[in-house]
N, C-alpha and C positions, 0 to 999 in steps of 0.2 A: 588708236586704240589705246584706251586706259588698261586692260589686259587680256589679252589670250586666252582662251580656256579651253584646257586637251581633258578629255575626257572621251567614256567608252559608248557606242552607239545605244547601249540601254541604257543609260544615266542620262541622257538627251532630255527626259519627261524631267527630270529632277532641278537640268538647267534652265530647261524653258518655264516651269512653273514656279520655280525659288531661286534662281540666283539671277536670270533676268530681270523677272519684275523688281526684285530689291533694291538690286543694284544699278538698273538702266533708269526705272521709274521712279524709283522712291529717293535714289543717292546720286543721279546724274551720270554716272558711269558709262562709258562707251565701249562694250566689250564685241570682241572677237570670239564667233563661236563658227563652226565647220558646216552648221547645217542653215544659217542665213548668208554666212561674209564671204564664203570661197567661190571663185569662180569658177563653171562648168568650163571643163574642158582643159585644162591647164593640169602640168602635174604636181599631183598632191605635197612631194616631201619639198619642192619648190616652194609653193605655196604658206608652206606650216612654217619653213625659214624664213620669208619674206614678211608675215604677219607676227611671229616673235620678232623681229629686228622693232617693228612697225609699233612697235607694245611698250606700254612701260614697264609691265608686270606680266606674269605670267603664272595663271590658275592653273593646278594640276588636281583635278577630278579625281581622288584616289578611290578606286575598289577594286577586289581582289582579279576579278574579272582584266581591268583596264591595267592593272601593274604586269599582267601574265604576256600583254601584248605587243607588238613589236611597234606598236603604234606610240605606245607608252615609252616603251627604252628609246624610239625616235625623238618627240618632242622633247624628254625630258634632256637629253643630250642635246639639244638644239638650244632648248632655254641655258644652260646650265655653259653651253659653249657663251651665249651671248652675255650670258653673267660676266666670262673671264675677261673678253673682249672690251667690255663696257666697263667693268668695273664695280656693277652697279647691283644692290643685291635685287634679283627681278622674279626668285620665285618664290609663290605660295601654294601652299601644299595643304590640300583640304580634305581629309577623310571622310568621305562620304558613307562608306559602309566597313566593318571593322576590318583590317587586315591579317591573314595567318601569319603567320613568323615565316613560313614556308615559302610566302610569294615575294618577300621583300629581299633583293638580290643588294647589292653592295653600294650601287649608286644611288639607290630609294633611300638605303639605311643612312648614307652619308647626306641627303638633303634632309632626310627627317631629324636626324642629329644636330642638324647646325643651323637650321633654315628655319623660318616659322612654318608652324601648321597646324591648322583646326581642324578638330572635331563635329560633324554633323552630329546633331544627337534629335531625333523626330519630332517626341513624345513633351519634351521638357520646355515650354514657353521661355521662361525667364531663360534656360543656357540659348535658345534659338535668338533670343535677344543680343544674346553676349557675343555670341558668334558674330552677326552682322555688324556688331559693333567693332568687333575686333579685326575682320574680313576690311571693314571702312575704314580701318586707324592703319591697315597694312598698303594700302591702294594709296 
């Protein structure tokens, strides 16, 4: 995979209607997303670790709900472990919705402080084009 995408279930609509069409159909990337690429009946944690390892990058789609979840902590930790083991800069953070300061833990703070992150802007067409260009460059 070109990228493993970590996101909250509530944000699947954005992943399906924005991220997948732009990156897979328009730009030719192959993304790994839970809803489509995880086999049924296997241990979820093991699948996540395997897919992060088999992906060149990990895209974290960040919203307040997701960063408060145990899955966000797990996927961030696994991506950071892979980053340290491989020596490659693999994490791309996408701030889909503004994050209240009180929901940013130390790990996420360090990621946002030291790694590439992009902010999604819904209404501004020019900002969207810039977002996709920067995400393409990061991949």
